[in-house]
C-alpha positions as CSV (number, residue, x, y, z in Angstrom):
1,P,144.7,-184.4,-35.7
2,G,141.2,-185.5,-35.0
3,K,141.1,-187.3,-38.5
4,D,140.9,-183.9,-40.3
5,W,142.7,-182.9,-43.4
6,E,144.0,-179.3,-43.9
7,V,145.7,-177.5,-46.8
8,M,148.8,-175.7,-45.7
9,S,151.7,-174.0,-47.4
10,G,154.9,-172.1,-46.6
11,T,158.4,-173.1,-45.4
12,S,157.1,-175.5,-42.8
13,M,155.4,-177.5,-45.5
14,A,158.3,-177.3,-48.0
15,T,161.0,-178.4,-45.5
16,P,160.0,-182.1,-45.5
17,H,160.1,-182.2,-49.3
18,V,163.5,-180.6,-49.5
19,A,164.8,-182.9,-46.7
20,G,163.6,-185.9,-48.7
21,V,165.3,-184.8,-51.8
22,V,168.5,-184.1,-49.9
23,A,168.3,-187.7,-48.5
24,L,167.9,-189.1,-52.0
25,L,170.9,-187.1,-53.2
26,R,173.0,-188.2,-50.2
27,S,172.0,-191.9,-50.9
28,Q,173.4,-191.5,-54.4
29,E,176.3,-189.2,-53.8
30,E,177.3,-189.4,-50.1
31,N,180.3,-187.1,-50.5
32,L,178.3,-184.0,-51.5
33,T,179.0,-181.0,-49.3
34,P,176.1,-178.9,-48.0
35,L,177.0,-176.1,-50.5
36,E,177.0,-178.6,-53.4
37,I,173.6,-180.0,-52.3
38,R,172.2,-176.4,-52.1
39,N,173.5,-175.5,-55.5
40,R,172.2,-178.8,-57.0
41,L,168.7,-178.1,-55.6
42,M,168.7,-174.6,-57.0
43,E,170.2,-175.4,-60.4
44,T,167.8,-178.3,-61.1
45,S,164.6,-176.7,-59.9
46,D,161.7,-176.1,-62.3
47,E,161.3,-172.4,-62.9
48,I,157.7,-171.3,-62.1
49,Y,157.0,-167.8,-63.2
50,N,154.9,-166.7,-60.2
51,L,157.7,-167.9,-57.8
52,K,160.7,-166.4,-59.6
53,R,160.9,-163.3,-57.4
54,R,159.6,-165.0,-54.2
55,V,162.1,-167.9,-53.7
56,G,165.8,-168.2,-54.2
57,A,165.6,-171.2,-56.5
58,R,163.1,-169.2,-58.7
59,G,160.7,-172.2,-58.7
60,R,159.8,-175.6,-57.4
61,I,162.2,-178.3,-56.3
62,N,162.5,-181.2,-58.8
63,A,163.8,-184.5,-57.2
64,Y,164.2,-186.3,-60.5
65,N,166.4,-183.5,-62.0
66,A,168.5,-183.2,-58.8
67,V,169.2,-186.9,-58.6
68,H,169.8,-187.3,-62.3
69,R,171.9,-184.1,-62.7
70,I,169.6,-182.4,-65.1
71,F,170.6,-178.8,-64.9
72,L,168.1,-176.3,-66.3
73,E,169.1,-173.1,-68.1
74,K,168.7,-170.0,-66.0
75,D,168.5,-166.3,-66.9
76,P,171.6,-164.6,-68.2
77,A,174.0,-162.9,-65.8
78,E,173.3,-159.2,-65.3
79,A,176.7,-158.2,-66.8
80,L,175.6,-159.6,-70.2
81,W,172.6,-157.2,-70.6
82,H,172.6,-154.2,-72.9
83,S,169.9,-151.5,-73.2
84,E,168.2,-149.4,-75.8
85,D,165.8,-146.5,-75.0
86,I,162.2,-147.0,-76.3
87,W,158.9,-145.5,-75.5
88,V,155.8,-147.7,-75.2
89,E,152.8,-146.8,-73.1
90,S,149.2,-147.8,-72.5
91,E,146.3,-145.3,-72.7
92,H,146.0,-143.3,-69.4
93,P,143.8,-144.5,-68.0
94,Y,143.4,-147.7,-70.0
95,R,139.9,-148.7,-71.2
96,A,137.6,-151.2,-69.4
97,K,136.9,-154.6,-70.8
98,K,139.7,-154.3,-73.3
99,E,142.8,-156.4,-74.3
100,V,145.7,-154.8,-76.1
101,H,149.2,-155.9,-76.8
102,W,152.5,-154.6,-77.9
103,V,155.2,-156.6,-79.7
104,L,158.8,-155.4,-78.9
105,K,161.8,-156.7,-80.7
106,H,165.5,-156.4,-80.8
107,P,166.7,-158.3,-83.9
108,G,169.4,-160.8,-83.2
109,A,169.0,-160.9,-79.4
110,A,169.2,-164.1,-77.4
111,W,167.1,-162.7,-74.5
112,V,164.9,-159.5,-74.1
113,R,163.2,-157.8,-71.1
114,V,161.6,-154.4,-70.5
115,H,161.8,-151.7,-67.9
116,F,158.6,-150.1,-66.6
117,S,159.3,-146.6,-65.6
118,R,155.7,-146.3,-64.3
119,F,153.2,-149.1,-63.7
120,T,149.8,-148.8,-62.0
121,T,146.9,-151.2,-62.6
122,E,143.9,-152.3,-60.7
123,R,144.7,-155.6,-58.9
124,F,142.3,-157.7,-61.1
125,D,143.7,-156.3,-64.3
126,R,146.8,-158.1,-65.7
127,V,149.9,-157.2,-67.7
128,L,151.4,-160.3,-69.1
129,I,155.0,-160.7,-70.4
130,Q,155.1,-163.3,-73.1
131,S,157.4,-164.9,-75.5
132,S,156.7,-164.7,-79.3
133,N,155.0,-168.1,-79.1
134,G,152.7,-166.9,-76.3
135,K,154.3,-168.5,-73.3
136,V,153.7,-166.3,-70.3
137,V,156.9,-165.7,-68.2
138,E,155.3,-163.1,-65.8
139,G,152.0,-161.6,-64.8
140,L,151.8,-158.2,-63.1
141,S,149.2,-156.1,-61.5
142,D,149.1,-153.3,-58.9
143,D,152.1,-151.0,-58.6
144,H,155.5,-151.7,-60.0
145,D,157.3,-148.4,-60.8
146,D,161.0,-148.7,-61.9
147,Y,160.6,-152.4,-62.5
148,V,162.5,-154.8,-64.8
149,S,160.4,-157.6,-66.2
150,E,161.4,-161.3,-66.3
151,P,163.5,-162.1,-69.4
152,V,162.2,-163.8,-72.5
153,R,164.3,-166.1,-74.6
154,G,164.7,-164.8,-78.2
155,D,164.5,-161.4,-79.7
156,T,160.8,-160.8,-79.3
157,L,158.7,-160.0,-76.3
158,I,154.9,-159.4,-76.1
159,V,153.4,-157.1,-73.5
160,R,149.7,-157.8,-73.1
161,L,147.3,-155.7,-71.0
162,I,144.0,-157.3,-70.0
163,A,141.4,-155.1,-68.3
164,D,138.2,-156.1,-66.6
165,L,135.0,-154.1,-66.1
166,N,135.9,-152.5,-62.8
167,V,138.3,-149.7,-62.0
168,Q,140.9,-148.7,-64.5
169,R,144.0,-147.0,-63.4
170,Y,146.9,-145.2,-65.1
171,G,148.4,-148.2,-66.9
172,F,152.1,-148.3,-67.7
173,Q,155.1,-146.7,-69.4
174,I,158.0,-148.7,-70.8
175,D,161.2,-146.7,-71.3
176,R,163.8,-149.3,-72.0
177,L,164.3,-152.6,-73.8
178,D,167.1,-154.7,-72.4
179,Y,168.7,-157.4,-74.5
180,V,171.5,-160.0,-74.5
181,P,173.1,-160.3,-77.9
182,A,173.0,-163.7,-79.5
183,K,176.8,-163.7,-79.6
184,F,178.2,-162.5,-76.3
């Protein structure tokens, strides 16, 4: 309106994109049911770590994947997970302008994740959950008591605490390492 441009986000902005991908799918496979279309969109979406807990598809719609039936591997079903008790914690409070990391491993696992029994950081400090090759699967800050991290493929997970100069808070406690055995 009025020859102005504006940046917007949310479901109102996403809906036209999803409708366009649905139209592409229907032009290729006109007999797809609404449920089949929904499942295709969700199973072919690109996982985006900061969207995983915010949207049902756990990421961003991918028209190419949907039309070409490229199904992406998703996290293992909850029934496949096993647990072992561990105890890993940051300093309380953690130090300013410091970066520390912990490497957690369950040999032979196909997937691993951690359970934070207590988690309190300042909002600009970050705790990253990373794979053994450094790929970030989740970034956390603020309060997340009784929280299960996003899973990491493989038997090794890195927890990295990055603190700035400002307020330092309690930090975290990890009391459990969850894993999916390589052969389940």
